[in-house]
mmCIF file of the N, C-alpha and C atoms, coordinates in Angstrom:
data_MODEL
# 
_entry.id   MODEL 
# 
loop_
_atom_site.group_PDB 
_atom_site.id 
_atom_site.type_symbol 
_atom_site.label_atom_id 
_atom_site.label_alt_id 
_atom_site.label_comp_id 
_atom_site.label_asym_id 
_atom_site.label_entity_id 
_atom_site.label_seq_id 
_atom_site.pdbx_PDB_ins_code 
_atom_site.Cartn_x 
_atom_site.Cartn_y 
_atom_site.Cartn_z 
_atom_site.occupancy 
_atom_site.B_iso_or_equiv 
_atom_site.pdbx_formal_charge 
_atom_site.auth_seq_id 
_atom_site.auth_comp_id 
_atom_site.auth_asym_id 
_atom_site.auth_atom_id 
_atom_site.pdbx_PDB_model_num 
ATOM 1   N N  . MET A 1 1  ? 140.563 93.746  96.450  1.00 0.00 ? 1  MET A N  1 
ATOM 2   C CA . MET A 1 1  ? 139.489 92.818  96.731  1.00 0.00 ? 1  MET A CA 1 
ATOM 3   C C  . MET A 1 1  ? 139.778 91.528  95.968  1.00 0.00 ? 1  MET A C  1 
ATOM 4   N N  . GLU A 1 2  ? 139.599 90.410  96.628  1.00 0.00 ? 2  GLU A N  1 
ATOM 5   C CA . GLU A 1 2  ? 139.839 89.118  96.010  1.00 0.00 ? 2  GLU A CA 1 
ATOM 6   C C  . GLU A 1 2  ? 138.701 88.729  95.084  1.00 0.00 ? 2  GLU A C  1 
ATOM 7   N N  . SER A 1 3  ? 139.026 87.926  94.109  1.00 0.00 ? 3  SER A N  1 
ATOM 8   C CA . SER A 1 3  ? 138.025 87.456  93.153  1.00 0.00 ? 3  SER A CA 1 
ATOM 9   C C  . SER A 1 3  ? 136.926 86.678  93.867  1.00 0.00 ? 3  SER A C  1 
ATOM 10  N N  . GLY A 1 4  ? 135.683 86.906  93.462  1.00 0.00 ? 4  GLY A N  1 
ATOM 11  C CA . GLY A 1 4  ? 134.553 86.180  94.035  1.00 0.00 ? 4  GLY A CA 1 
ATOM 12  C C  . GLY A 1 4  ? 133.923 86.853  95.241  1.00 0.00 ? 4  GLY A C  1 
ATOM 13  N N  . GLN A 1 5  ? 134.530 87.928  95.740  1.00 0.00 ? 5  GLN A N  1 
ATOM 14  C CA . GLN A 1 5  ? 133.955 88.631  96.886  1.00 0.00 ? 5  GLN A CA 1 
ATOM 15  C C  . GLN A 1 5  ? 132.963 89.681  96.407  1.00 0.00 ? 5  GLN A C  1 
ATOM 16  N N  . ASN A 1 6  ? 131.890 89.829  97.162  1.00 0.00 ? 6  ASN A N  1 
ATOM 17  C CA . ASN A 1 6  ? 130.907 90.868  96.861  1.00 0.00 ? 6  ASN A CA 1 
ATOM 18  C C  . ASN A 1 6  ? 131.270 92.139  97.612  1.00 0.00 ? 6  ASN A C  1 
ATOM 19  N N  . ARG A 1 7  ? 130.928 93.260  97.003  1.00 0.00 ? 7  ARG A N  1 
ATOM 20  C CA . ARG A 1 7  ? 131.197 94.545  97.637  1.00 0.00 ? 7  ARG A CA 1 
ATOM 21  C C  . ARG A 1 7  ? 129.941 95.391  97.543  1.00 0.00 ? 7  ARG A C  1 
ATOM 22  N N  . ALA A 1 8  ? 129.560 95.997  98.648  1.00 0.00 ? 8  ALA A N  1 
ATOM 23  C CA . ALA A 1 8  ? 128.386 96.868  98.645  1.00 0.00 ? 8  ALA A CA 1 
ATOM 24  C C  . ALA A 1 8  ? 128.737 98.176  97.949  1.00 0.00 ? 8  ALA A C  1 
ATOM 25  N N  . SER A 1 9  ? 127.884 98.600  97.043  1.00 0.00 ? 9  SER A N  1 
ATOM 26  C CA . SER A 1 9  ? 128.069 99.887  96.381  1.00 0.00 ? 9  SER A CA 1 
ATOM 27  C C  . SER A 1 9  ? 126.704 100.421 95.999  1.00 0.00 ? 9  SER A C  1 
ATOM 28  N N  . TRP A 1 10 ? 126.640 101.708 95.690  1.00 0.00 ? 10 TRP A N  1 
ATOM 29  C CA . TRP A 1 10 ? 125.370 102.289 95.291  1.00 0.00 ? 10 TRP A CA 1 
ATOM 30  C C  . TRP A 1 10 ? 125.619 103.372 94.256  1.00 0.00 ? 10 TRP A C  1 
ATOM 31  N N  . TYR A 1 11 ? 124.562 103.717 93.578  1.00 0.00 ? 11 TYR A N  1 
ATOM 32  C CA . TYR A 1 11 ? 124.586 104.775 92.577  1.00 0.00 ? 11 TYR A CA 1 
ATOM 33  C C  . TYR A 1 11 ? 123.548 105.815 92.960  1.00 0.00 ? 11 TYR A C  1 
ATOM 34  N N  . VAL A 1 12 ? 123.828 107.053 92.621  1.00 0.00 ? 12 VAL A N  1 
ATOM 35  C CA . VAL A 1 12 ? 122.873 108.134 92.814  1.00 0.00 ? 12 VAL A CA 1 
ATOM 36  C C  . VAL A 1 12 ? 122.507 108.619 91.428  1.00 0.00 ? 12 VAL A C  1 
ATOM 37  N N  . GLY A 1 13 ? 121.213 108.725 91.173  1.00 0.00 ? 13 GLY A N  1 
ATOM 38  C CA . GLY A 1 13 ? 120.805 109.135 89.836  1.00 0.00 ? 13 GLY A CA 1 
ATOM 39  C C  . GLY A 1 13 ? 119.397 109.681 89.792  1.00 0.00 ? 13 GLY A C  1 
ATOM 40  N N  . GLU A 1 14 ? 119.031 110.111 88.604  1.00 0.00 ? 14 GLU A N  1 
ATOM 41  C CA . GLU A 1 14 ? 117.713 110.675 88.331  1.00 0.00 ? 14 GLU A CA 1 
ATOM 42  C C  . GLU A 1 14 ? 116.926 109.661 87.505  1.00 0.00 ? 14 GLU A C  1 
ATOM 43  N N  . VAL A 1 15 ? 115.763 109.252 88.003  1.00 0.00 ? 15 VAL A N  1 
ATOM 44  C CA . VAL A 1 15 ? 114.943 108.295 87.257  1.00 0.00 ? 15 VAL A CA 1 
ATOM 45  C C  . VAL A 1 15 ? 114.383 108.983 86.020  1.00 0.00 ? 15 VAL A C  1 
ATOM 46  N N  . ILE A 1 16 ? 114.641 108.385 84.861  1.00 0.00 ? 16 ILE A N  1 
ATOM 47  C CA . ILE A 1 16 ? 114.129 108.898 83.591  1.00 0.00 ? 16 ILE A CA 1 
ATOM 48  C C  . ILE A 1 16 ? 112.728 108.341 83.343  1.00 0.00 ? 16 ILE A C  1 
ATOM 49  N N  . THR A 1 17 ? 112.584 107.033 83.529  1.00 0.00 ? 17 THR A N  1 
ATOM 50  C CA . THR A 1 17 ? 111.287 106.387 83.332  1.00 0.00 ? 17 THR A CA 1 
ATOM 51  C C  . THR A 1 17 ? 111.274 105.024 84.014  1.00 0.00 ? 17 THR A C  1 
ATOM 52  N N  . TYR A 1 18 ? 110.100 104.542 84.289  1.00 0.00 ? 18 TYR A N  1 
ATOM 53  C CA . TYR A 1 18 ? 109.887 103.183 84.783  1.00 0.00 ? 18 TYR A CA 1 
ATOM 54  C C  . TYR A 1 18 ? 109.280 102.371 83.655  1.00 0.00 ? 18 TYR A C  1 
ATOM 55  N N  . PHE A 1 19 ? 109.577 101.062 83.620  1.00 0.00 ? 19 PHE A N  1 
ATOM 56  C CA . PHE A 1 19 ? 108.982 100.215 82.593  1.00 0.00 ? 19 PHE A CA 1 
ATOM 57  C C  . PHE A 1 19 ? 108.864 98.779  83.090  1.00 0.00 ? 19 PHE A C  1 
ATOM 58  N N  . ILE A 1 20 ? 108.040 98.011  82.393  1.00 0.00 ? 20 ILE A N  1 
ATOM 59  C CA . ILE A 1 20 ? 107.811 96.599  82.719  1.00 0.00 ? 20 ILE A CA 1 
ATOM 60  C C  . ILE A 1 20 ? 108.405 95.753  81.605  1.00 0.00 ? 20 ILE A C  1 
ATOM 61  N N  . HIS A 1 21 ? 109.120 94.694  81.994  1.00 0.00 ? 21 HIS A N  1 
ATOM 62  C CA . HIS A 1 21 ? 109.657 93.735  81.028  1.00 0.00 ? 21 HIS A CA 1 
ATOM 63  C C  . HIS A 1 21 ? 109.018 92.382  81.325  1.00 0.00 ? 21 HIS A C  1 
ATOM 64  N N  . SER A 1 22 ? 108.391 91.800  80.315  1.00 0.00 ? 22 SER A N  1 
ATOM 65  C CA . SER A 1 22 ? 107.758 90.481  80.467  1.00 0.00 ? 22 SER A CA 1 
ATOM 66  C C  . SER A 1 22 ? 108.525 89.458  79.649  1.00 0.00 ? 22 SER A C  1 
ATOM 67  N N  . TYR A 1 23 ? 108.775 88.294  80.268  1.00 0.00 ? 23 TYR A N  1 
ATOM 68  C CA . TYR A 1 23 ? 109.503 87.219  79.596  1.00 0.00 ? 23 TYR A CA 1 
ATOM 69  C C  . TYR A 1 23 ? 109.010 85.889  80.136  1.00 0.00 ? 23 TYR A C  1 
ATOM 70  N N  . LYS A 1 24 ? 108.558 85.037  79.240  1.00 0.00 ? 24 LYS A N  1 
ATOM 71  C CA . LYS A 1 24 ? 108.077 83.694  79.592  1.00 0.00 ? 24 LYS A CA 1 
ATOM 72  C C  . LYS A 1 24 ? 107.063 83.731  80.731  1.00 0.00 ? 24 LYS A C  1 
ATOM 73  N N  . GLY A 1 25 ? 106.114 84.647  80.645  1.00 0.00 ? 25 GLY A N  1 
ATOM 74  C CA . GLY A 1 25 ? 105.034 84.720  81.622  1.00 0.00 ? 25 GLY A CA 1 
ATOM 75  C C  . GLY A 1 25 ? 105.380 85.413  82.923  1.00 0.00 ? 25 GLY A C  1 
ATOM 76  N N  . SER A 1 26 ? 106.604 85.896  83.049  1.00 0.00 ? 26 SER A N  1 
ATOM 77  C CA . SER A 1 26 ? 107.018 86.600  84.257  1.00 0.00 ? 26 SER A CA 1 
ATOM 78  C C  . SER A 1 26 ? 107.258 88.073  83.920  1.00 0.00 ? 26 SER A C  1 
ATOM 79  N N  . SER A 1 27 ? 106.788 88.961  84.775  1.00 0.00 ? 27 SER A N  1 
ATOM 80  C CA . SER A 1 27 ? 106.976 90.397  84.556  1.00 0.00 ? 27 SER A CA 1 
ATOM 81  C C  . SER A 1 27 ? 107.828 90.993  85.669  1.00 0.00 ? 27 SER A C  1 
ATOM 82  N N  . LYS A 1 28 ? 108.727 91.885  85.291  1.00 0.00 ? 28 LYS A N  1 
ATOM 83  C CA . LYS A 1 28 ? 109.589 92.588  86.245  1.00 0.00 ? 28 LYS A CA 1 
ATOM 84  C C  . LYS A 1 28 ? 109.486 94.081  85.986  1.00 0.00 ? 28 LYS A C  1 
ATOM 85  N N  . PHE A 1 29 ? 109.579 94.865  87.055  1.00 0.00 ? 29 PHE A N  1 
ATOM 86  C CA . PHE A 1 29 ? 109.523 96.318  86.971  1.00 0.00 ? 29 PHE A CA 1 
ATOM 87  C C  . PHE A 1 29 ? 110.941 96.881  87.063  1.00 0.00 ? 29 PHE A C  1 
ATOM 88  N N  . PHE A 1 30 ? 111.286 97.747  86.115  1.00 0.00 ? 30 PHE A N  1 
ATOM 89  C CA . PHE A 1 30 ? 112.618 98.331  86.041  1.00 0.00 ? 30 PHE A CA 1 
ATOM 90  C C  . PHE A 1 30 ? 112.548 99.849  85.984  1.00 0.00 ? 30 PHE A C  1 
ATOM 91  N N  . ALA A 1 31 ? 113.701 100.485 86.224  1.00 0.00 ? 31 ALA A N  1 
ATOM 92  C CA . ALA A 1 31 ? 113.833 101.936 86.096  1.00 0.00 ? 31 ALA A CA 1 
ATOM 93  C C  . ALA A 1 31 ? 115.059 102.238 85.245  1.00 0.00 ? 31 ALA A C  1 
ATOM 94  N N  . LEU A 1 32 ? 114.928 103.190 84.329  1.00 0.00 ? 32 LEU A N  1 
ATOM 95  C CA . LEU A 1 32 ? 116.062 103.720 83.574  1.00 0.00 ? 32 LEU A CA 1 
ATOM 96  C C  . LEU A 1 32 ? 116.531 104.956 84.332  1.00 0.00 ? 32 LEU A C  1 
ATOM 97  N N  . ILE A 1 33 ? 117.809 104.971 84.702  1.00 0.00 ? 33 ILE A N  1 
ATOM 98  C CA . ILE A 1 33 ? 118.342 106.012 85.573  1.00 0.00 ? 33 ILE A CA 1 
ATOM 99  C C  . ILE A 1 33 ? 119.534 106.698 84.919  1.00 0.00 ? 33 ILE A C  1 
ATOM 100 N N  . SER A 1 34 ? 119.553 108.020 84.993  1.00 0.00 ? 34 SER A N  1 
ATOM 101 C CA . SER A 1 34 ? 120.701 108.821 84.571  1.00 0.00 ? 34 SER A CA 1 
ATOM 102 C C  . SER A 1 34 ? 121.568 109.040 85.809  1.00 0.00 ? 34 SER A C  1 
ATOM 103 N N  . ILE A 1 35 ? 122.795 108.529 85.781  1.00 0.00 ? 35 ILE A N  1 
ATOM 104 C CA . ILE A 1 35 ? 123.694 108.615 86.934  1.00 0.00 ? 35 ILE A CA 1 
ATOM 105 C C  . ILE A 1 35 ? 124.207 110.050 87.069  1.00 0.00 ? 35 ILE A C  1 
ATOM 106 N N  . VAL A 1 36 ? 124.260 110.566 88.301  1.00 0.00 ? 36 VAL A N  1 
ATOM 107 C CA . VAL A 1 36 ? 124.745 111.932 88.522  1.00 0.00 ? 36 VAL A CA 1 
ATOM 108 C C  . VAL A 1 36 ? 126.268 111.980 88.436  1.00 0.00 ? 36 VAL A C  1 
ATOM 109 N N  . GLU A 1 37 ? 126.798 113.174 88.170  1.00 0.00 ? 37 GLU A N  1 
ATOM 110 C CA . GLU A 1 37 ? 128.249 113.350 88.056  1.00 0.00 ? 37 GLU A CA 1 
ATOM 111 C C  . GLU A 1 37 ? 128.927 113.155 89.408  1.00 0.00 ? 37 GLU A C  1 
ATOM 112 N N  . SER A 1 38 ? 128.338 113.734 90.460  1.00 0.00 ? 38 SER A N  1 
ATOM 113 C CA . SER A 1 38 ? 128.892 113.565 91.807  1.00 0.00 ? 38 SER A CA 1 
ATOM 114 C C  . SER A 1 38 ? 127.784 113.762 92.834  1.00 0.00 ? 38 SER A C  1 
ATOM 115 N N  . SER A 1 39 ? 128.014 113.198 94.019  1.00 0.00 ? 39 SER A N  1 
ATOM 116 C CA . SER A 1 39 ? 127.044 113.357 95.102  1.00 0.00 ? 39 SER A CA 1 
ATOM 117 C C  . SER A 1 39 ? 127.775 113.363 96.436  1.00 0.00 ? 39 SER A C  1 
ATOM 118 N N  . THR A 1 40 ? 127.249 114.142 97.371  1.00 0.00 ? 40 THR A N  1 
ATOM 119 C CA . THR A 1 40 ? 127.817 114.221 98.715  1.00 0.00 ? 40 THR A CA 1 
ATOM 120 C C  . THR A 1 40 ? 126.680 114.381 99.718  1.00 0.00 ? 40 THR A C  1 
ATOM 121 N N  . LEU A 1 41 ? 127.016 114.206 100.986 1.00 0.00 ? 41 LEU A N  1 
ATOM 122 C CA . LEU A 1 41 ? 126.066 114.472 102.072 1.00 0.00 ? 41 LEU A CA 1 
ATOM 123 C C  . LEU A 1 41 ? 126.602 115.635 102.890 1.00 0.00 ? 41 LEU A C  1 
ATOM 124 N N  . ASP A 1 42 ? 125.717 116.547 103.285 1.00 0.00 ? 42 ASP A N  1 
ATOM 125 C CA . ASP A 1 42 ? 126.157 117.653 104.134 1.00 0.00 ? 42 ASP A CA 1 
ATOM 126 C C  . ASP A 1 42 ? 126.236 117.184 105.585 1.00 0.00 ? 42 ASP A C  1 
ATOM 127 N N  . GLU A 1 43 ? 126.556 118.098 106.493 1.00 0.00 ? 43 GLU A N  1 
ATOM 128 C CA . GLU A 1 43 ? 126.739 117.712 107.899 1.00 0.00 ? 43 GLU A CA 1 
ATOM 129 C C  . GLU A 1 43 ? 125.467 117.205 108.560 1.00 0.00 ? 43 GLU A C  1 
ATOM 130 N N  . TYR A 1 44 ? 124.297 117.473 107.952 1.00 0.00 ? 44 TYR A N  1 
ATOM 131 C CA . TYR A 1 44 ? 123.019 117.006 108.488 1.00 0.00 ? 44 TYR A CA 1 
ATOM 132 C C  . TYR A 1 44 ? 122.514 115.752 107.780 1.00 0.00 ? 44 TYR A C  1 
ATOM 133 N N  . GLY A 1 45 ? 123.310 115.224 106.859 1.00 0.00 ? 45 GLY A N  1 
ATOM 134 C CA . GLY A 1 45 ? 122.903 114.033 106.121 1.00 0.00 ? 45 GLY A CA 1 
ATOM 135 C C  . GLY A 1 45 ? 122.048 114.330 104.907 1.00 0.00 ? 45 GLY A C  1 
ATOM 136 N N  . GLY A 1 46 ? 121.935 115.604 104.547 1.00 0.00 ? 46 GLY A N  1 
ATOM 137 C CA . GLY A 1 46 ? 121.171 115.985 103.355 1.00 0.00 ? 46 GLY A CA 1 
ATOM 138 C C  . GLY A 1 46 ? 122.008 115.796 102.101 1.00 0.00 ? 46 GLY A C  1 
ATOM 139 N N  . PRO A 1 47 ? 121.440 115.205 101.065 1.00 0.00 ? 47 PRO A N  1 
ATOM 140 C CA . PRO A 1 47 ? 122.213 114.963 99.847  1.00 0.00 ? 47 PRO A CA 1 
ATOM 141 C C  . PRO A 1 47 ? 122.359 116.217 98.985  1.00 0.00 ? 47 PRO A C  1 
ATOM 142 N N  . SER A 1 48 ? 123.476 116.288 98.288  1.00 0.00 ? 48 SER A N  1 
ATOM 143 C CA . SER A 1 48 ? 123.735 117.335 97.306  1.00 0.00 ? 48 SER A CA 1 
ATOM 144 C C  . SER A 1 48 ? 124.284 116.642 96.068  1.00 0.00 ? 48 SER A C  1 
ATOM 145 N N  . VAL A 1 49 ? 123.716 116.922 94.906  1.00 0.00 ? 49 VAL A N  1 
ATOM 146 C CA . VAL A 1 49 ? 124.154 116.247 93.684  1.00 0.00 ? 49 VAL A CA 1 
ATOM 147 C C  . VAL A 1 49 ? 124.524 117.260 92.613  1.00 0.00 ? 49 VAL A C  1 
ATOM 148 N N  . THR A 1 50 ? 125.421 116.830 91.722  1.00 0.00 ? 50 THR A N  1 
ATOM 149 C CA . THR A 1 50 ? 125.779 117.596 90.535  1.00 0.00 ? 50 THR A CA 1 
ATOM 150 C C  . THR A 1 50 ? 125.427 116.736 89.334  1.00 0.00 ? 50 THR A C  1 
ATOM 151 N N  . LEU A 1 51 ? 124.541 117.248 88.487  1.00 0.00 ? 51 LEU A N  1 
ATOM 152 C CA . LEU A 1 51 ? 124.141 116.515 87.291  1.00 0.00 ? 51 LEU A CA 1 
ATOM 153 C C  . LEU A 1 51 ? 125.122 116.787 86.163  1.00 0.00 ? 51 LEU A C  1 
ATOM 154 N N  . PHE A 1 52 ? 125.285 115.813 85.257  1.00 0.00 ? 52 PHE A N  1 
ATOM 155 C CA . PHE A 1 52 ? 126.060 116.046 84.045  1.00 0.00 ? 52 PHE A CA 1 
ATOM 156 C C  . PHE A 1 52 ? 125.313 117.051 83.178  1.00 0.00 ? 52 PHE A C  1 
ATOM 157 N N  . SER A 1 53 ? 126.043 117.826 82.380  1.00 0.00 ? 53 SER A N  1 
ATOM 158 C CA . SER A 1 53 ? 125.375 118.719 81.433  1.00 0.00 ? 53 SER A CA 1 
ATOM 159 C C  . SER A 1 53 ? 124.673 117.868 80.381  1.00 0.00 ? 53 SER A C  1 
ATOM 160 N N  . GLU A 1 54 ? 123.668 118.429 79.742  1.00 0.00 ? 54 GLU A N  1 
ATOM 161 C CA . GLU A 1 54 ? 122.830 117.700 78.780  1.00 0.00 ? 54 GLU A CA 1 
ATOM 162 C C  . GLU A 1 54 ? 123.650 117.072 77.655  1.00 0.00 ? 54 GLU A C  1 
ATOM 163 N N  . ASN A 1 55 ? 124.709 117.745 77.199  1.00 0.00 ? 55 ASN A N  1 
ATOM 164 C CA . ASN A 1 55 ? 125.506 117.266 76.060  1.00 0.00 ? 55 ASN A CA 1 
ATOM 165 C C  . ASN A 1 55 ? 126.792 116.564 76.481  1.00 0.00 ? 55 ASN A C  1 
ATOM 166 N N  . SER A 1 56 ? 126.954 116.254 77.739  1.00 0.00 ? 56 SER A N  1 
ATOM 167 C CA . SER A 1 56 ? 128.192 115.655 78.232  1.00 0.00 ? 56 SER A CA 1 
ATOM 168 C C  . SER A 1 56 ? 128.424 114.269 77.629  1.00 0.00 ? 56 SER A C  1 
ATOM 169 N N  . PRO A 1 57 ? 129.633 114.034 77.069  1.00 0.00 ? 57 PRO A N  1 
ATOM 170 C CA . PRO A 1 57 ? 129.942 112.699 76.538  1.00 0.00 ? 57 PRO A CA 1 
ATOM 171 C C  . PRO A 1 57 ? 130.156 111.676 77.650  1.00 0.00 ? 57 PRO A C  1 
ATOM 172 N N  . GLN A 1 58 ? 130.302 112.134 78.889  1.00 0.00 ? 58 GLN A N  1 
ATOM 173 C CA . GLN A 1 58 ? 130.534 111.234 80.020  1.00 0.00 ? 58 GLN A CA 1 
ATOM 174 C C  . GLN A 1 58 ? 129.249 110.800 80.714  1.00 0.00 ? 58 GLN A C  1 
ATOM 175 N N  . LYS A 1 59 ? 128.116 111.289 80.251  1.00 0.00 ? 59 LYS A N  1 
ATOM 176 C CA . LYS A 1 59 ? 126.835 110.965 80.880  1.00 0.00 ? 59 LYS A CA 1 
ATOM 177 C C  . LYS A 1 59 ? 126.605 109.452 80.824  1.00 0.00 ? 59 LYS A C  1 
ATOM 178 N N  . ASN A 1 60 ? 126.217 108.867 81.950  1.00 0.00 ? 60 ASN A N  1 
ATOM 179 C CA . ASN A 1 60 ? 126.005 107.420 82.045  1.00 0.00 ? 60 ASN A CA 1 
ATOM 180 C C  . ASN A 1 60 ? 124.579 107.107 82.454  1.00 0.00 ? 60 ASN A C  1 
ATOM 181 N N  . TYR A 1 61 ? 124.109 105.959 81.996  1.00 0.00 ? 61 TYR A N  1 
ATOM 182 C CA . TYR A 1 61 ? 122.770 105.481 82.323  1.00 0.00 ? 61 TYR A CA 1 
ATOM 183 C C  . TYR A 1 61 ? 122.876 104.067 82.864  1.00 0.00 ? 61 TYR A C  1 
ATOM 184 N N  . MET A 1 62 ? 121.875 103.675 83.624  1.00 0.00 ? 62 MET A N  1 
ATOM 185 C CA . MET A 1 62 ? 121.800 102.287 84.080  1.00 0.00 ? 62 MET A CA 1 
ATOM 186 C C  . MET A 1 62 ? 120.337 101.874 84.176  1.00 0.00 ? 62 MET A C  1 
ATOM 187 N N  . VAL A 1 63 ? 120.113 100.580 84.101  1.00 0.00 ? 63 VAL A N  1 
ATOM 188 C CA . VAL A 1 63 ? 118.787 100.004 84.316  1.00 0.00 ? 63 VAL A CA 1 
ATOM 189 C C  . VAL A 1 63 ? 118.893 99.152  85.569  1.00 0.00 ? 63 VAL A C  1 
ATOM 190 N N  . CYS A 1 64 ? 117.941 99.327  86.479  1.00 0.00 ? 64 CYS A N  1 
ATOM 191 C CA . CYS A 1 64 ? 117.932 98.496  87.679  1.00 0.00 ? 64 CYS A CA 1 
ATOM 192 C C  . CYS A 1 64 ? 116.503 98.103  88.014  1.00 0.00 ? 64 CYS A C  1 
ATOM 193 N N  . GLY A 1 65 ? 116.373 97.017  88.734  1.00 0.00 ? 65 GLY A N  1 
ATOM 194 C CA . GLY A 1 65 ? 115.068 96.591  89.209  1.00 0.00 ? 65 GLY A CA 1 
ATOM 195 C C  . GLY A 1 65 ? 114.560 97.571  90.249  1.00 0.00 ? 65 GLY A C  1 
ATOM 196 N N  . VAL A 1 66 ? 113.267 97.884  90.222  1.00 0.00 ? 66 VAL A N  1 
ATOM 197 C CA . VAL A 1 66 ? 112.745 98.864  91.183  1.00 0.00 ? 66 VAL A CA 1 
ATOM 198 C C  . VAL A 1 66 ? 112.903 98.387  92.627  1.00 0.00 ? 66 VAL A C  1 
ATOM 199 N N  . GLU A 1 67 ? 112.992 97.084  92.848  1.00 0.00 ? 67 GLU A N  1 
ATOM 200 C CA . GLU A 1 67 ? 113.180 96.586  94.209  1.00 0.00 ? 67 GLU A CA 1 
ATOM 201 C C  . GLU A 1 67 ? 114.567 96.927  94.745  1.00 0.00 ? 67 GLU A C  1 
ATOM 202 N N  . ASP A 1 68 ? 115.495 97.320  93.858  1.00 0.00 ? 68 ASP A N  1 
ATOM 203 C CA . ASP A 1 68 ? 116.841 97.702  94.279  1.00 0.00 ? 68 ASP A CA 1 
ATOM 204 C C  . ASP A 1 68 ? 116.966 99.187  94.605  1.00 0.00 ? 68 ASP A C  1 
ATOM 205 N N  . ILE A 1 69 ? 115.914 99.968  94.358  1.00 0.00 ? 69 ILE A N  1 
ATOM 206 C CA . ILE A 1 69 ? 115.939 101.394 94.686  1.00 0.00 ? 69 ILE A CA 1 
ATOM 207 C C  . ILE A 1 69 ? 115.706 101.535 96.187  1.00 0.00 ? 69 ILE A C  1 
ATOM 208 N N  . ILE A 1 70 ? 116.668 102.130 96.876  1.00 0.00 ? 70 ILE A N  1 
ATOM 209 C CA . ILE A 1 70 ? 116.603 102.233 98.334  1.00 0.00 ? 70 ILE A CA 1 
ATOM 210 C C  . ILE A 1 70 ? 115.766 103.430 98.767  1.00 0.00 ? 70 ILE A C  1 
ATOM 211 N N  . ASN A 1 71 ? 116.027 104.587 98.208  1.00 0.00 ? 71 ASN A N  1 
ATOM 212 C CA . ASN A 1 71 ? 115.314 105.814 98.568  1.00 0.00 ? 71 ASN A CA 1 
ATOM 213 C C  . ASN A 1 71 ? 115.006 106.629 97.328  1.00 0.00 ? 71 ASN A C  1 
ATOM 214 N N  . ILE A 1 72 ? 113.897 107.320 97.364  1.00 0.00 ? 72 ILE A N  1 
ATOM 215 C CA . ILE A 1 72 ? 113.563 108.283 96.327  1.00 0.00 ? 72 ILE A CA 1 
ATOM 216 C C  . ILE A 1 72 ? 113.473 109.632 97.025  1.00 0.00 ? 72 ILE A C  1 
ATOM 217 N N  . VAL A 1 73 ? 114.243 110.597 96.538  1.00 0.00 ? 73 VAL A N  1 
ATOM 218 C CA . VAL A 1 73 ? 114.325 111.905 97.175  1.00 0.00 ? 73 VAL A CA 1 
ATOM 219 C C  . VAL A 1 73 ? 113.924 112.967 96.165  1.00 0.00 ? 73 VAL A C  1 
ATOM 220 N N  . GLY A 1 74 ? 113.148 113.927 96.595  1.00 0.00 ? 74 GLY A N  1 
ATOM 221 C CA . GLY A 1 74 ? 112.802 115.049 95.728  1.00 0.00 ? 74 GLY A CA 1 
ATOM 222 C C  . GLY A 1 74 ? 113.722 116.227 95.997  1.00 0.00 ? 74 GLY A C  1 
ATOM 223 N N  . PHE A 1 75 ? 114.160 116.890 94.946  1.00 0.00 ? 75 PHE A N  1 
ATOM 224 C CA . PHE A 1 75 ? 115.041 118.045 95.085  1.00 0.00 ? 75 PHE A CA 1 
ATOM 225 C C  . PHE A 1 75 ? 114.363 119.291 94.546  1.00 0.00 ? 75 PHE A C  1 
ATOM 226 N N  . VAL A 1 76 ? 114.709 120.414 95.113  1.00 0.00 ? 76 VAL A N  1 
ATOM 227 C CA . VAL A 1 76 ? 114.237 121.709 94.628  1.00 0.00 ? 76 VAL A CA 1 
ATOM 228 C C  . VAL A 1 76 ? 115.451 122.435 94.074  1.00 0.00 ? 76 VAL A C  1 
ATOM 229 N N  . SER A 1 77 ? 115.387 122.873 92.821  1.00 0.00 ? 77 SER A N  1 
ATOM 230 C CA . SER A 1 77 ? 116.533 123.592 92.261  1.00 0.00 ? 77 SER A CA 1 
ATOM 231 C C  . SER A 1 77 ? 116.519 125.026 92.760  1.00 0.00 ? 77 SER A C  1 
ATOM 232 N N  . ARG A 1 78 ? 117.678 125.578 92.904  1.00 0.00 ? 78 ARG A N  1 
ATOM 233 C CA . ARG A 1 78 ? 117.762 126.958 93.384  1.00 0.00 ? 78 ARG A CA 1 
ATOM 234 C C  . ARG A 1 78 ? 118.443 127.831 92.389  1.00 0.00 ? 78 ARG A C  1 
# 
């Protein structure tokens, strides 16, 4: 990819908490997200995720604006 080009990408993660940040009279809503280790879609388009273990040194977090969250999906553990 050449310098200056934008590329569409996304992250799959578990929302830890939502919070508000206020600065100079403006407020923004954010989410703290724990990024999953891996994610795939099955043949029906259903997501499957693998979470990092609780003590994993590779566990990653990100903060994003709530307006950037595309979908919120609920999972049932089995």
